[in-house]
PDB file with SEQRES, HELIX, SHEET and CRYST1 records, atoms N, CA, C and O in Angstrom:
SEQRES   1 A   81  UNK UNK UNK UNK UNK UNK UNK UNK UNK UNK UNK UNK UNK          
SEQRES   2 A   81  UNK UNK UNK UNK UNK UNK UNK UNK UNK UNK UNK UNK UNK          
SEQRES   3 A   81  UNK UNK UNK UNK UNK UNK UNK UNK UNK UNK UNK UNK UNK          
SEQRES   4 A   81  UNK UNK UNK UNK UNK UNK UNK UNK UNK UNK UNK UNK UNK          
SEQRES   5 A   81  UNK UNK UNK UNK UNK UNK UNK UNK UNK UNK UNK UNK UNK          
SEQRES   6 A   81  UNK UNK UNK UNK UNK UNK UNK UNK UNK UNK UNK UNK UNK          
SEQRES   7 A   81  UNK UNK UNK                                                  
HELIX    1 AA1 UNK A    6  UNK A   34  1                                  29    
HELIX    2 AA2 UNK A   40  UNK A   80  1                                  41    
CRYST1    1.000    1.000    1.000  90.00  90.00  90.00 P 1           1          
ATOM      1  N   UNK A   1      94.377  60.133  97.402  1.00  0.00           N  
ATOM      2  CA  UNK A   1      95.400  61.324  97.269  1.00  0.00           C  
ATOM      3  C   UNK A   1      94.471  62.487  97.075  1.00  0.00           C  
ATOM      4  O   UNK A   1      93.624  62.562  96.186  1.00  0.00           O  
ATOM      5  N   UNK A   2      94.722  63.411  98.023  1.00  0.00           N  
ATOM      6  CA  UNK A   2      93.903  64.671  97.872  1.00  0.00           C  
ATOM      7  C   UNK A   2      94.161  65.497  96.607  1.00  0.00           C  
ATOM      8  O   UNK A   2      95.254  65.592  96.047  1.00  0.00           O  
ATOM      9  N   UNK A   3      93.038  66.073  96.233  1.00  0.00           N  
ATOM     10  CA  UNK A   3      93.175  66.923  94.994  1.00  0.00           C  
ATOM     11  C   UNK A   3      93.735  68.302  95.394  1.00  0.00           C  
ATOM     12  O   UNK A   3      93.521  68.842  96.480  1.00  0.00           O  
ATOM     13  N   UNK A   4      94.513  68.831  94.343  1.00  0.00           N  
ATOM     14  CA  UNK A   4      95.048  70.113  94.702  1.00  0.00           C  
ATOM     15  C   UNK A   4      94.201  71.260  94.253  1.00  0.00           C  
ATOM     16  O   UNK A   4      93.602  71.218  93.178  1.00  0.00           O  
ATOM     17  N   UNK A   5      94.141  72.311  95.084  1.00  0.00           N  
ATOM     18  CA  UNK A   5      93.159  73.397  94.977  1.00  0.00           C  
ATOM     19  C   UNK A   5      93.988  74.417  94.027  1.00  0.00           C  
ATOM     20  O   UNK A   5      94.916  75.016  94.570  1.00  0.00           O  
ATOM     21  N   UNK A   6      93.756  74.643  92.781  1.00  0.00           N  
ATOM     22  CA  UNK A   6      94.405  75.646  92.024  1.00  0.00           C  
ATOM     23  C   UNK A   6      94.369  77.093  92.598  1.00  0.00           C  
ATOM     24  O   UNK A   6      95.346  77.839  92.536  1.00  0.00           O  
ATOM     25  N   UNK A   7      93.266  77.415  93.119  1.00  0.00           N  
ATOM     26  CA  UNK A   7      93.048  78.720  93.776  1.00  0.00           C  
ATOM     27  C   UNK A   7      94.075  78.990  94.964  1.00  0.00           C  
ATOM     28  O   UNK A   7      94.733  80.021  95.103  1.00  0.00           O  
ATOM     29  N   UNK A   8      94.089  77.950  95.736  1.00  0.00           N  
ATOM     30  CA  UNK A   8      94.981  77.862  96.918  1.00  0.00           C  
ATOM     31  C   UNK A   8      96.485  77.936  96.476  1.00  0.00           C  
ATOM     32  O   UNK A   8      97.279  78.614  97.127  1.00  0.00           O  
ATOM     33  N   UNK A   9      96.836  77.290  95.457  1.00  0.00           N  
ATOM     34  CA  UNK A   9      98.188  77.281  94.944  1.00  0.00           C  
ATOM     35  C   UNK A   9      98.491  78.682  94.419  1.00  0.00           C  
ATOM     36  O   UNK A   9      99.588  79.178  94.670  1.00  0.00           O  
ATOM     37  N   UNK A  10      97.616  79.324  93.730  1.00  0.00           N  
ATOM     38  CA  UNK A  10      97.792  80.649  93.223  1.00  0.00           C  
ATOM     39  C   UNK A  10      97.954  81.631  94.385  1.00  0.00           C  
ATOM     40  O   UNK A  10      98.872  82.451  94.393  1.00  0.00           O  
ATOM     41  N   UNK A  11      97.080  81.539  95.337  1.00  0.00           N  
ATOM     42  CA  UNK A  11      97.142  82.416  96.447  1.00  0.00           C  
ATOM     43  C   UNK A  11      98.374  82.277  97.224  1.00  0.00           C  
ATOM     44  O   UNK A  11      98.908  83.290  97.676  1.00  0.00           O  
ATOM     45  N   UNK A  12      98.905  81.048  97.433  1.00  0.00           N  
ATOM     46  CA  UNK A  12     100.068  80.855  98.119  1.00  0.00           C  
ATOM     47  C   UNK A  12     101.355  81.540  97.342  1.00  0.00           C  
ATOM     48  O   UNK A  12     102.241  82.137  97.953  1.00  0.00           O  
ATOM     49  N   UNK A  13     101.333  81.379  96.003  1.00  0.00           N  
ATOM     50  CA  UNK A  13     102.324  81.960  95.200  1.00  0.00           C  
ATOM     51  C   UNK A  13     102.343  83.369  95.342  1.00  0.00           C  
ATOM     52  O   UNK A  13     103.384  83.956  95.636  1.00  0.00           O  
ATOM     53  N   UNK A  14     101.170  84.008  95.137  1.00  0.00           N  
ATOM     54  CA  UNK A  14     101.083  85.545  95.279  1.00  0.00           C  
ATOM     55  C   UNK A  14     101.433  85.964  96.657  1.00  0.00           C  
ATOM     56  O   UNK A  14     102.128  86.969  96.802  1.00  0.00           O  
ATOM     57  N   UNK A  15     100.993  85.251  97.740  1.00  0.00           N  
ATOM     58  CA  UNK A  15     101.492  85.689  98.994  1.00  0.00           C  
ATOM     59  C   UNK A  15     103.028  85.612  99.083  1.00  0.00           C  
ATOM     60  O   UNK A  15     103.636  86.568  99.565  1.00  0.00           O  
ATOM     61  N   UNK A  16     103.652  84.580  98.666  1.00  0.00           N  
ATOM     62  CA  UNK A  16     105.011  84.423  98.756  1.00  0.00           C  
ATOM     63  C   UNK A  16     105.711  85.676  97.953  1.00  0.00           C  
ATOM     64  O   UNK A  16     106.691  86.273  98.399  1.00  0.00           O  
ATOM     65  N   UNK A  17     105.146  85.953  96.854  1.00  0.00           N  
ATOM     66  CA  UNK A  17     105.707  87.022  95.990  1.00  0.00           C  
ATOM     67  C   UNK A  17     105.598  88.344  96.773  1.00  0.00           C  
ATOM     68  O   UNK A  17     106.555  89.118  96.815  1.00  0.00           O  
ATOM     69  N   UNK A  18     104.543  88.578  97.335  1.00  0.00           N  
ATOM     70  CA  UNK A  18     104.246  89.841  98.213  1.00  0.00           C  
ATOM     71  C   UNK A  18     105.231  89.925  99.328  1.00  0.00           C  
ATOM     72  O   UNK A  18     105.794  90.984  99.610  1.00  0.00           O  
ATOM     73  N   UNK A  19     105.450  88.738 100.001  1.00  0.00           N  
ATOM     74  CA  UNK A  19     106.473  88.728 101.157  1.00  0.00           C  
ATOM     75  C   UNK A  19     107.883  89.186 100.479  1.00  0.00           C  
ATOM     76  O   UNK A  19     108.607  89.975 101.085  1.00  0.00           O  
ATOM     77  N   UNK A  20     108.199  88.747  99.394  1.00  0.00           N  
ATOM     78  CA  UNK A  20     109.474  89.082  98.782  1.00  0.00           C  
ATOM     79  C   UNK A  20     109.602  90.587  98.458  1.00  0.00           C  
ATOM     80  O   UNK A  20     110.645  91.226  98.592  1.00  0.00           O  
ATOM     81  N   UNK A  21     108.438  91.078  98.021  1.00  0.00           N  
ATOM     82  CA  UNK A  21     108.439  92.571  97.617  1.00  0.00           C  
ATOM     83  C   UNK A  21     108.523  93.403  98.895  1.00  0.00           C  
ATOM     84  O   UNK A  21     109.103  94.489  98.918  1.00  0.00           O  
ATOM     85  N   UNK A  22     107.932  92.866  99.945  1.00  0.00           N  
ATOM     86  CA  UNK A  22     108.029  93.565 101.388  1.00  0.00           C  
ATOM     87  C   UNK A  22     109.498  93.609 101.757  1.00  0.00           C  
ATOM     88  O   UNK A  22     110.069  94.641 102.110  1.00  0.00           O  
ATOM     89  N   UNK A  23     110.086  92.384 101.650  1.00  0.00           N  
ATOM     90  CA  UNK A  23     111.401  92.336 102.082  1.00  0.00           C  
ATOM     91  C   UNK A  23     112.422  93.120 101.215  1.00  0.00           C  
ATOM     92  O   UNK A  23     113.306  93.818 101.713  1.00  0.00           O  
ATOM     93  N   UNK A  24     112.236  92.955  99.874  1.00  0.00           N  
ATOM     94  CA  UNK A  24     113.029  94.015  99.038  1.00  0.00           C  
ATOM     95  C   UNK A  24     112.856  95.475  99.410  1.00  0.00           C  
ATOM     96  O   UNK A  24     113.801  96.263  99.432  1.00  0.00           O  
ATOM     97  N   UNK A  25     111.641  95.788  99.691  1.00  0.00           N  
ATOM     98  CA  UNK A  25     111.433  97.227 100.080  1.00  0.00           C  
ATOM     99  C   UNK A  25     112.155  97.679 101.345  1.00  0.00           C  
ATOM    100  O   UNK A  25     112.862  98.686 101.390  1.00  0.00           O  
ATOM    101  N   UNK A  26     111.945  96.932 102.278  1.00  0.00           N  
ATOM    102  CA  UNK A  26     112.833  96.945 103.560  1.00  0.00           C  
ATOM    103  C   UNK A  26     114.314  97.266 103.202  1.00  0.00           C  
ATOM    104  O   UNK A  26     114.909  98.227 103.691  1.00  0.00           O  
ATOM    105  N   UNK A  27     114.821  96.464 102.387  1.00  0.00           N  
ATOM    106  CA  UNK A  27     116.240  96.512 102.053  1.00  0.00           C  
ATOM    107  C   UNK A  27     116.461  97.816 101.265  1.00  0.00           C  
ATOM    108  O   UNK A  27     117.466  98.460 101.568  1.00  0.00           O  
ATOM    109  N   UNK A  28     115.722  98.255 100.371  1.00  0.00           N  
ATOM    110  CA  UNK A  28     115.793  99.394  99.634  1.00  0.00           C  
ATOM    111  C   UNK A  28     115.850 100.552 100.701  1.00  0.00           C  
ATOM    112  O   UNK A  28     116.767 101.373 100.728  1.00  0.00           O  
ATOM    113  N   UNK A  29     114.846 100.546 101.530  1.00  0.00           N  
ATOM    114  CA  UNK A  29     114.696 101.707 102.523  1.00  0.00           C  
ATOM    115  C   UNK A  29     116.030 101.779 103.385  1.00  0.00           C  
ATOM    116  O   UNK A  29     116.497 102.881 103.671  1.00  0.00           O  
ATOM    117  N   UNK A  30     116.623 100.636 103.787  1.00  0.00           N  
ATOM    118  CA  UNK A  30     117.824 100.696 104.572  1.00  0.00           C  
ATOM    119  C   UNK A  30     119.027 101.300 103.646  1.00  0.00           C  
ATOM    120  O   UNK A  30     119.850 102.105 104.083  1.00  0.00           O  
ATOM    121  N   UNK A  31     119.020 100.848 102.427  1.00  0.00           N  
ATOM    122  CA  UNK A  31     120.206 101.313 101.500  1.00  0.00           C  
ATOM    123  C   UNK A  31     119.928 102.832 101.319  1.00  0.00           C  
ATOM    124  O   UNK A  31     120.911 103.571 101.350  1.00  0.00           O  
ATOM    125  N   UNK A  32     118.707 103.375 101.134  1.00  0.00           N  
ATOM    126  CA  UNK A  32     118.514 104.748 100.949  1.00  0.00           C  
ATOM    127  C   UNK A  32     118.889 105.499 102.176  1.00  0.00           C  
ATOM    128  O   UNK A  32     119.545 106.538 102.100  1.00  0.00           O  
ATOM    129  N   UNK A  33     118.486 104.994 103.306  1.00  0.00           N  
ATOM    130  CA  UNK A  33     118.853 105.667 104.630  1.00  0.00           C  
ATOM    131  C   UNK A  33     120.433 105.692 104.700  1.00  0.00           C  
ATOM    132  O   UNK A  33     121.020 106.750 104.924  1.00  0.00           O  
ATOM    133  N   UNK A  34     121.042 104.614 104.523  1.00  0.00           N  
ATOM    134  CA  UNK A  34     122.501 104.473 104.712  1.00  0.00           C  
ATOM    135  C   UNK A  34     123.258 105.603 103.661  1.00  0.00           C  
ATOM    136  O   UNK A  34     124.307 106.166 103.976  1.00  0.00           O  
ATOM    137  N   UNK A  35     122.676 105.796 102.594  1.00  0.00           N  
ATOM    138  CA  UNK A  35     123.251 106.752 101.643  1.00  0.00           C  
ATOM    139  C   UNK A  35     122.851 108.137 101.777  1.00  0.00           C  
ATOM    140  O   UNK A  35     123.236 109.009 100.999  1.00  0.00           O  
ATOM    141  N   UNK A  36     122.005 108.365 102.859  1.00  0.00           N  
ATOM    142  CA  UNK A  36     121.499 109.672 103.172  1.00  0.00           C  
ATOM    143  C   UNK A  36     120.410 110.270 102.175  1.00  0.00           C  
ATOM    144  O   UNK A  36     120.215 111.477 102.026  1.00  0.00           O  
ATOM    145  N   UNK A  37     119.765 109.305 101.551  1.00  0.00           N  
ATOM    146  CA  UNK A  37     118.782 109.787 100.529  1.00  0.00           C  
ATOM    147  C   UNK A  37     117.228 109.895 101.334  1.00  0.00           C  
ATOM    148  O   UNK A  37     117.087 109.334 102.420  1.00  0.00           O  
ATOM    149  N   UNK A  38     116.361 110.482 100.846  1.00  0.00           N  
ATOM    150  CA  UNK A  38     114.977 110.594 101.424  1.00  0.00           C  
ATOM    151  C   UNK A  38     114.379 109.223 101.145  1.00  0.00           C  
ATOM    152  O   UNK A  38     114.635 108.578 100.128  1.00  0.00           O  
ATOM    153  N   UNK A  39     113.558 108.817 102.123  1.00  0.00           N  
ATOM    154  CA  UNK A  39     112.848 107.543 102.167  1.00  0.00           C  
ATOM    155  C   UNK A  39     111.393 107.602 102.144  1.00  0.00           C  
ATOM    156  O   UNK A  39     110.749 106.557 102.053  1.00  0.00           O  
ATOM    157  N   UNK A  40     110.822 108.732 102.219  1.00  0.00           N  
ATOM    158  CA  UNK A  40     109.410 108.962 102.333  1.00  0.00           C  
ATOM    159  C   UNK A  40     108.631 108.041 101.207  1.00  0.00           C  
ATOM    160  O   UNK A  40     107.831 107.157 101.511  1.00  0.00           O  
ATOM    161  N   UNK A  41     108.963 108.360  99.985  1.00  0.00           N  
ATOM    162  CA  UNK A  41     108.182 107.535  98.889  1.00  0.00           C  
ATOM    163  C   UNK A  41     108.394 105.993  99.063  1.00  0.00           C  
ATOM    164  O   UNK A  41     107.477 105.189  98.893  1.00  0.00           O  
ATOM    165  N   UNK A  42     109.661 105.640  99.411  1.00  0.00           N  
ATOM    166  CA  UNK A  42     109.873 104.114  99.569  1.00  0.00           C  
ATOM    167  C   UNK A  42     109.092 103.562 100.733  1.00  0.00           C  
ATOM    168  O   UNK A  42     108.647 102.414 100.732  1.00  0.00           O  
ATOM    169  N   UNK A  43     108.936 104.418 101.735  1.00  0.00           N  
ATOM    170  CA  UNK A  43     108.191 103.901 102.943  1.00  0.00           C  
ATOM    171  C   UNK A  43     106.727 103.916 102.656  1.00  0.00           C  
ATOM    172  O   UNK A  43     106.020 103.018 103.113  1.00  0.00           O  
ATOM    173  N   UNK A  44     106.221 104.882 101.925  1.00  0.00           N  
ATOM    174  CA  UNK A  44     104.878 104.885 101.369  1.00  0.00           C  
ATOM    175  C   UNK A  44     104.530 103.665 100.636  1.00  0.00           C  
ATOM    176  O   UNK A  44     103.498 103.024 100.837  1.00  0.00           O  
ATOM    177  N   UNK A  45     105.540 103.337  99.677  1.00  0.00           N  
ATOM    178  CA  UNK A  45     105.332 102.093  98.886  1.00  0.00           C  
ATOM    179  C   UNK A  45     105.328 100.810  99.883  1.00  0.00           C  
ATOM    180  O   UNK A  45     104.567  99.865  99.673  1.00  0.00           O  
ATOM    181  N   UNK A  46     106.091 100.833 100.816  1.00  0.00           N  
ATOM    182  CA  UNK A  46     106.004  99.730 101.738  1.00  0.00           C  
ATOM    183  C   UNK A  46     104.852  99.459 102.469  1.00  0.00           C  
ATOM    184  O   UNK A  46     104.519  98.321 102.803  1.00  0.00           O  
ATOM    185  N   UNK A  47     104.132 100.643 102.770  1.00  0.00           N  
ATOM    186  CA  UNK A  47     102.819 100.495 103.386  1.00  0.00           C  
ATOM    187  C   UNK A  47     101.869  99.937 102.464  1.00  0.00           C  
ATOM    188  O   UNK A  47     100.973  99.194 102.866  1.00  0.00           O  
ATOM    189  N   UNK A  48     102.026 100.297 101.050  1.00  0.00           N  
ATOM    190  CA  UNK A  48     101.133  99.674 100.170  1.00  0.00           C  
ATOM    191  C   UNK A  48     101.258  98.266 100.036  1.00  0.00           C  
ATOM    192  O   UNK A  48     100.290  97.507 100.001  1.00  0.00           O  
ATOM    193  N   UNK A  49     102.576  97.874  99.954  1.00  0.00           N  
ATOM    194  CA  UNK A  49     103.001  96.360  99.828  1.00  0.00           C  
ATOM    195  C   UNK A  49     102.501  95.611 101.040  1.00  0.00           C  
ATOM    196  O   UNK A  49     101.985  94.497 100.945  1.00  0.00           O  
ATOM    197  N   UNK A  50     102.682  96.312 102.290  1.00  0.00           N  
ATOM    198  CA  UNK A  50     102.167  95.578 103.496  1.00  0.00           C  
ATOM    199  C   UNK A  50     100.619  95.298 103.467  1.00  0.00           C  
ATOM    200  O   UNK A  50     100.112  94.259 103.890  1.00  0.00           O  
ATOM    201  N   UNK A  51      99.991  96.260 102.964  1.00  0.00           N  
ATOM    202  CA  UNK A  51      98.427  96.247 102.881  1.00  0.00           C  
ATOM    203  C   UNK A  51      98.109  95.086 101.895  1.00  0.00           C  
ATOM    204  O   UNK A  51      97.318  94.203 102.227  1.00  0.00           O  
ATOM    205  N   UNK A  52      98.686  95.087 100.759  1.00  0.00           N  
ATOM    206  CA  UNK A  52      98.473  94.027  99.726  1.00  0.00           C  
ATOM    207  C   UNK A  52      98.783  92.674 100.496  1.00  0.00           C  
ATOM    208  O   UNK A  52      97.916  91.801 100.535  1.00  0.00           O  
ATOM    209  N   UNK A  53      99.941  92.509 101.072  1.00  0.00           N  
ATOM    210  CA  UNK A  53     100.273  91.257 101.726  1.00  0.00           C  
ATOM    211  C   UNK A  53      99.272  90.825 102.590  1.00  0.00           C  
ATOM    212  O   UNK A  53      98.854  89.669 102.516  1.00  0.00           O  
ATOM    213  N   UNK A  54      98.751  91.783 103.562  1.00  0.00           N  
ATOM    214  CA  UNK A  54      97.665  91.475 104.528  1.00  0.00           C  
ATOM    215  C   UNK A  54      96.430  90.795 103.767  1.00  0.00           C  
ATOM    216  O   UNK A  54      95.960  89.693 104.048  1.00  0.00           O  
ATOM    217  N   UNK A  55      96.029  91.574 102.844  1.00  0.00           N  
ATOM    218  CA  UNK A  55      94.926  90.963 102.055  1.00  0.00           C  
ATOM    219  C   UNK A  55      95.084  89.631 101.432  1.00  0.00           C  
ATOM    220  O   UNK A  55      94.170  88.809 101.368  1.00  0.00           O  
ATOM    221  N   UNK A  56      96.412  89.430 100.925  1.00  0.00           N  
ATOM    222  CA  UNK A  56      96.697  88.086 100.283  1.00  0.00           C  
ATOM    223  C   UNK A  56      96.707  87.007 101.398  1.00  0.00           C  
ATOM    224  O   UNK A  56      96.175  85.915 101.202  1.00  0.00           O  
ATOM    225  N   UNK A  57      97.288  87.304 102.517  1.00  0.00           N  
ATOM    226  CA  UNK A  57      97.350  86.382 103.563  1.00  0.00           C  
ATOM    227  C   UNK A  57      95.799  86.011 104.091  1.00  0.00           C  
ATOM    228  O   UNK A  57      95.445  84.870 104.386  1.00  0.00           O  
ATOM    229  N   UNK A  58      95.107  86.979 104.138  1.00  0.00           N  
ATOM    230  CA  UNK A  58      93.756  86.684 104.631  1.00  0.00           C  
ATOM    231  C   UNK A  58      92.895  85.985 103.461  1.00  0.00           C  
ATOM    232  O   UNK A  58      91.976  85.237 103.795  1.00  0.00           O  
ATOM    233  N   UNK A  59      93.129  86.176 102.295  1.00  0.00           N  
ATOM    234  CA  UNK A  59      92.500  85.395 101.284  1.00  0.00           C  
ATOM    235  C   UNK A  59      92.937  83.872 101.382  1.00  0.00           C  
ATOM    236  O   UNK A  59      92.123  82.949 101.390  1.00  0.00           O  
ATOM    237  N   UNK A  60      94.303  83.715 101.455  1.00  0.00           N  
ATOM    238  CA  UNK A  60      94.881  82.461 101.489  1.00  0.00           C  
ATOM    239  C   UNK A  60      94.273  81.694 102.734  1.00  0.00           C  
ATOM    240  O   UNK A  60      93.773  80.576 102.613  1.00  0.00           O  
ATOM    241  N   UNK A  61      94.350  82.364 103.925  1.00  0.00           N  
ATOM    242  CA  UNK A  61      93.736  81.682 105.027  1.00  0.00           C  
ATOM    243  C   UNK A  61      92.330  81.412 104.848  1.00  0.00           C  
ATOM    244  O   UNK A  61      91.915  80.407 105.426  1.00  0.00           O  
ATOM    245  N   UNK A  62      91.506  82.087 104.175  1.00  0.00           N  
ATOM    246  CA  UNK A  62      90.038  81.682 103.923  1.00  0.00           C  
ATOM    247  C   UNK A  62      89.947  80.635 103.137  1.00  0.00           C  
ATOM    248  O   UNK A  62      89.120  79.752 103.365  1.00  0.00           O  
ATOM    249  N   UNK A  63      90.816  80.590 102.068  1.00  0.00           N  
ATOM    250  CA  UNK A  63      90.780  79.391 101.171  1.00  0.00           C  
ATOM    251  C   UNK A  63      91.194  78.065 101.933  1.00  0.00           C  
ATOM    252  O   UNK A  63      90.614  77.002 101.708  1.00  0.00           O  
ATOM    253  N   UNK A  64      92.220  78.183 102.838  1.00  0.00           N  
ATOM    254  CA  UNK A  64      92.606  76.929 103.573  1.00  0.00           C  
ATOM    255  C   UNK A  64      91.466  76.486 104.457  1.00  0.00           C  
ATOM    256  O   UNK A  64      91.145  75.299 104.518  1.00  0.00           O  
ATOM    257  N   UNK A  65      90.867  77.407 105.125  1.00  0.00           N  
ATOM    258  CA  UNK A  65      89.598  77.227 106.124  1.00  0.00           C  
ATOM    259  C   UNK A  65      88.586  76.590 105.245  1.00  0.00           C  
ATOM    260  O   UNK A  65      87.979  75.618 105.695  1.00  0.00           O  
ATOM    261  N   UNK A  66      88.319  77.034 103.998  1.00  0.00           N  
ATOM    262  CA  UNK A  66      87.135  76.439 103.252  1.00  0.00           C  
ATOM    263  C   UNK A  66      87.582  75.000 102.875  1.00  0.00           C  
ATOM    264  O   UNK A  66      86.733  74.111 102.813  1.00  0.00           O  
ATOM    265  N   UNK A  67      88.927  74.738 102.613  1.00  0.00           N  
ATOM    266  CA  UNK A  67      89.261  73.483 102.067  1.00  0.00           C  
ATOM    267  C   UNK A  67      89.202  72.582 103.278  1.00  0.00           C  
ATOM    268  O   UNK A  67      88.741  71.453 103.107  1.00  0.00           O  
ATOM    269  N   UNK A  68      89.612  72.943 104.486  1.00  0.00           N  
ATOM    270  CA  UNK A  68      89.470  72.073 105.722  1.00  0.00           C  
ATOM    271  C   UNK A  68      87.999  71.795 106.043  1.00  0.00           C  
ATOM    272  O   UNK A  68      87.646  70.711 106.508  1.00  0.00           O  
ATOM    273  N   UNK A  69      87.178  72.760 105.797  1.00  0.00           N  
ATOM    274  CA  UNK A  69      85.625  72.515 106.077  1.00  0.00           C  
ATOM    275  C   UNK A  69      85.156  71.445 105.197  1.00  0.00           C  
ATOM    276  O   UNK A  69      84.460  70.513 105.600  1.00  0.00           O  
ATOM    277  N   UNK A  70      85.594  71.610 103.840  1.00  0.00           N  
ATOM    278  CA  UNK A  70      85.082  70.549 102.884  1.00  0.00           C  
ATOM    279  C   UNK A  70      85.594  69.173 103.204  1.00  0.00           C  
ATOM    280  O   UNK A  70      84.867  68.181 103.138  1.00  0.00           O  
ATOM    281  N   UNK A  71      86.881  69.131 103.559  1.00  0.00           N  
ATOM    282  CA  UNK A  71      87.453  67.767 104.055  1.00  0.00           C  
ATOM    283  C   UNK A  71      86.614  67.157 105.171  1.00  0.00           C  
ATOM    284  O   UNK A  71      86.262  65.978 105.189  1.00  0.00           O  
ATOM    285  N   UNK A  72      86.332  68.052 106.084  1.00  0.00           N  
ATOM    286  CA  UNK A  72      85.580  67.609 107.349  1.00  0.00           C  
ATOM    287  C   UNK A  72      84.147  66.984 106.881  1.00  0.00           C  
ATOM    288  O   UNK A  72      83.727  65.870 107.193  1.00  0.00           O  
ATOM    289  N   UNK A  73      83.534  67.884 106.116  1.00  0.00           N  
ATOM    290  CA  UNK A  73      82.276  67.522 105.515  1.00  0.00           C  
ATOM    291  C   UNK A  73      82.303  66.295 104.849  1.00  0.00           C  
ATOM    292  O   UNK A  73      81.418  65.462 105.046  1.00  0.00           O  
ATOM    293  N   UNK A  74      83.284  66.088 104.034  1.00  0.00           N  
ATOM    294  CA  UNK A  74      83.431  64.781 103.252  1.00  0.00           C  
ATOM    295  C   UNK A  74      83.609  63.605 104.177  1.00  0.00           C  
ATOM    296  O   UNK A  74      82.942  62.582 104.019  1.00  0.00           O  
ATOM    297  N   UNK A  75      84.528  63.739 105.174  1.00  0.00           N  
ATOM    298  CA  UNK A  75      84.686  62.629 106.169  1.00  0.00           C  
ATOM    299  C   UNK A  75      83.472  62.343 107.003  1.00  0.00           C  
ATOM    300  O   UNK A  75      83.227  61.193 107.367  1.00  0.00           O  
ATOM    301  N   UNK A  76      82.702  63.367 107.316  1.00  0.00           N  
ATOM    302  CA  UNK A  76      81.485  63.084 108.203  1.00  0.00           C  
ATOM    303  C   UNK A  76      80.475  62.381 107.057  1.00  0.00           C  
ATOM    304  O   UNK A  76      79.720  61.511 107.491  1.00  0.00           O  
ATOM    305  N   UNK A  77      80.424  62.627 105.940  1.00  0.00           N  
ATOM    306  CA  UNK A  77      79.453  61.824 104.940  1.00  0.00           C  
ATOM    307  C   UNK A  77      79.936  60.514 104.855  1.00  0.00           C  
ATOM    308  O   UNK A  77      79.070  59.641 104.816  1.00  0.00           O  
ATOM    309  N   UNK A  78      81.079  60.171 104.819  1.00  0.00           N  
ATOM    310  CA  UNK A  78      81.642  58.846 104.628  1.00  0.00           C  
ATOM    311  C   UNK A  78      81.235  58.103 105.907  1.00  0.00           C  
ATOM    312  O   UNK A  78      80.731  56.981 105.854  1.00  0.00           O  
ATOM    313  N   UNK A  79      81.456  58.726 107.009  1.00  0.00           N  
ATOM    314  CA  UNK A  79      81.164  57.982 108.324  1.00  0.00           C  
ATOM    315  C   UNK A  79      79.714  57.730 108.510  1.00  0.00           C  
ATOM    316  O   UNK A  79      79.367  56.708 109.101  1.00  0.00           O  
ATOM    317  N   UNK A  80      78.818  58.590 108.050  1.00  0.00           N  
ATOM    318  CA  UNK A  80      77.369  58.532 108.236  1.00  0.00           C  
ATOM    319  C   UNK A  80      76.816  57.452 107.251  1.00  0.00           C  
ATOM    320  O   UNK A  80      75.730  56.916 107.472  1.00  0.00           O  
ATOM    321  N   UNK A  81      77.533  57.158 106.224  1.00  0.00           N  
ATOM    322  CA  UNK A  81      77.030  56.201 105.040  1.00  0.00           C  
ATOM    323  C   UNK A  81      77.337  54.865 105.369  1.00  0.00           C  
ATOM    324  O   UNK A  81      77.039  53.955 104.596  1.00  0.00           O  
TER     325      UNK A  81                                                      
END                                                                             
């Protein structure tokens, strides 16, 4: 059974949380617009959330790639032994 990677689990949770924050911010902006309120600050916050999400997704992807590389290395060692 494969071992779980705690860093990957945390990264996945954080990425999911960031996606929810982005979704909530989109909803907030839509509500503000519908009510005729200014949205500049909410849109700037959304840009910040999107930037954070992008970094988190890249980090999660890197961790997954590293995990795949380790698995491949382990399989290659077993085959050569």
